[in-house]
N, C-alpha and C positions, 0 to 999 in steps of 0.2 A: 504494500500500500504506500503510495507516495506521501512524503511529508507535507502536511498542510498546517503552516504556522497559524493561520486564522482559526482553524478548528481547535488547535492546541490552546490558543489564547481564550477561546470561548469556554473550553472545559475548565481552564484554570480559574477564570472569573466565576464560573458556576460553583466551583469547589469553595471559593472564598465566600460567596454569598450564602451557601449552605451553612458554613461555619458560623456566620454572623446571625443567621436567622433563628434565634431562640425566642421562645415566648416572653413577652413583657407583660407583667400584671401591674396595672397602674390605676389611674383615677377612675377609669370606666368600670373597674372591677370592684369598687367599693359599694357594698350593699348593706342595707339595714337588716338586722336579725334581732328580734326581741328588744327593739328600741336602741340597740347599740350598733356601731359600724363594724363591719367585717370586710376583709379583703378576700375575694374569691381567687384561688389559684387552682391549677389543674396539674396533677402529678400522677404518673403511672395510671393514666386513664380514669382518675378519680377526682371529683371536685372537693376541695377543702375550703372552708370559710374561716380564715385566720382571724383571731381577735385583733382589732386595731388598737395599738397601744400608744399612749402619749409619753414620749420621752421629754422630760422637762425638769432637769435638776442641774445643780452647779457643775460647770465644766463640760456640758453637753449641749449642742445646738438643739433648740426645740424642734421636734419632728413627730410625725405619726407614722407608724409602720405596721404592717401585718406581722404578727409575732409567730415566726416559724420555729416551732419547738418539737422536733421528732423524738423527744424522750418517750420511750415506750410506756412508761408509767403514767404519762399524761396524755399522749396521743398515739395509741397503738397503731391505728390505721395509717397515720402519717409516717410513723416509723417504718412500716412495711413498704409504703410507697417510696420512701427515701432509700431503703435498702435496695429495692429493685432498680431504681434510677442510678444509684451509685454503682451497682454491679454492672449495669450496661455500659457505663462510662469507663470503668476500670477494665472491663472485658476488651474494649477497643484499644485501650492503651497498652495492654499486655505488660504490666509492670513486673520487675523482678522483686522489688520491695515496695510495700505500701507503708507510709509513715503518717501517723495521726497523733493527736494529743488527747489525754484523758478529758472527757467532758460528758456531763449528764445528757446534753442535747445530742451529741453526735457519736459518742463512743459505740453505742449498740448497733446502729445501722451500718456504720463503716465496718465493724467487726463481722457482721452478718454478711455483708457484701463480699468481704475478703474471703470468707469461708467457701464461697462458691467459685473462687478463682482456681486455676490449675494447681495441682500439688507442686510443691517446691517454691511457690511464691511466699515471700517472707513478710512479716508484719512487725513494725516497731512502734511502740506507744511512748511518746515523750511525756514525762511527768511535768505537770503544770498546775499552778494554783496561786492563791493569794497568801498562803502560809509558807513563807520562805523556808522555815526549818523543815517542814514536812516534805517540800519539794527536794531540798538538799539531801534529806535522808534517803530518798528513792533514786537519787541521781549519782552518776559517777563523780569523781573529784574535779571535773572540769568546772570552770566558772559558769554560774547560772546566767541566763539571758533575762534581763528585765524588760517588760513591755507593758503597755497600757491599751487594752482593747476598747471598743467603742463605748462600753458601759462606764468607763472611767475608773474601774477597779484595777489597781496596780497588781501585777502578777510576775512570777518568775517561771522559767522553764529550763529543763536540763535534759541530759541524755540518760536513759535508764541504766542502772547498774544491774549486774546479773544476780538473780535470786538463786539461793542454794538449791541445787537439783534441777534447775531450768536447762533443758537440753537444746531448745531452739533459740537460745540467746544469740544475738548478733551484735558484736561490739561495733563501735563507731569506725574503728580501723577496718574491720571486716566488711562493713557496709560500703566504705569508700572503695575497697578492692572489688566488691561485687558490682558497684555502680560508679565507675570512675567519672568524676565531674558531674555526677547526678544522672548519668544515662541509665535508663531503666528504673528510675525511682519516681514514685508518684506521691505527692503530699495530698492528703484527703482531709476535707473539713466540711462543715455544713453550709456556712454562709461566708462570702467574702464581702466585708464592709469597708473598713479602713485599711485592711491588709496587715494590721499589727501582729495578729497571731501567726499568719503565714510567714511574715518576715522573721519573727522570732524562731519559728521552726527552721527556716533556712539558715539562720545564724548558728543555731545549735548544730546543724548538720554540716556547716562550713560551705554552704552554697550561696550563690548570688544570682542576679538577674541574667547573667550570661551563661549560667550552668545549664545542663541539658535535661534537668528534671522537669516533670509536668505537675500541674496543680489541678485537682478535681474537687469542685464544690457543687452543691445542689443549686444554690442561688447566688447571684452576684447583685448586691444592692446598689442602686443608683438614686441620687437625689433628684426630686422633681418639684419645681416651684412655678409651674406653668409650662416649663420646658425642662428637659433633662440637663442637669448640670454636668459639664464635661468632667470625666474621671479617668485618671491614668490607671490602667490595669495591666498586669504582666501579660506578655505575649503568650506565655505558656499556661494561662489560666483557661480552664474549661468549666462552663456552668450549664446547668439544665434549663434555667430560666433567669430572667431579671426580676428582682423583687424591689418594688419602688419604695423609697423613703420620701414622705411628703413633708416639705418644708414650706415656710410662709403660709401657715394654716388659714389666716384671714383672707389672703389673696385667693386661695383655693376653695374657700367656703366650707372648710371642714370644722364641724362643731365639736369643740373640746369636751362638751358634756356627753358626747356619744362615743368617747374614747375610753378605753380601760386604763387604769393607772399602772405605771411601771412598778409592779410588786410581784416578783417572780413566782412565789408560792401560790399566789391567788389569781394569776392570769388564767382565764378559763381555757378549756381545750378547744381545738378546732372543731367546727361542725362538719360532718362528713355527709355528702350526698352523692 
């Protein structure tokens, strides 16, 4: 078959457009349920109505957002949908190693997705939290990485030390040999917001934006104040959908009385339909 540069360019542009065309759940998806606002998203062929939460405390820009919490103790169906979605993403990436951090929101669905990957795929869970001493106790003697996620809570992260009798342990040196310059390594998380958590994970692993690793998240959050605010995201970031953060609530006509307070234990579950 003769070489056709025009056809090659068309296919290349088509591939790029497919990569960019992920669902965006925004202002049109806000719907009332029992007198309160919820954000409808669709994940793994299921509709979920996330509670709209009002973030408004010192150090955080006021915004409203759909609270995506796939913790199985709170949202069992959302956890299953996130598991299926993450598995499909990882399946395409074919990682040698999946790296995540301990989290009540994301730990279960990433672990469950990982279990479905081919035998020989490795999993590393980076200890993280706001209790420095506890994180240090579970980490190797390397210096902990300090970071501040979108909630404003200061945290630390390290590389896990081997637990006595643990046969599948992968040291940081072994990980680097298995995935030189990050090739074959996927960092997995639930939501990409400011990038603080992902950046901390990269620092612990000795990676940077030029490394060959990939990042897999369920949602990439973007701010909307009537139009989407430009946001710099890593080129190696893969997300299943865009989850909108609504800023300038007066301009958007979003009633604060119909938003849930940012109180983690009392934020209601998503409605499943």
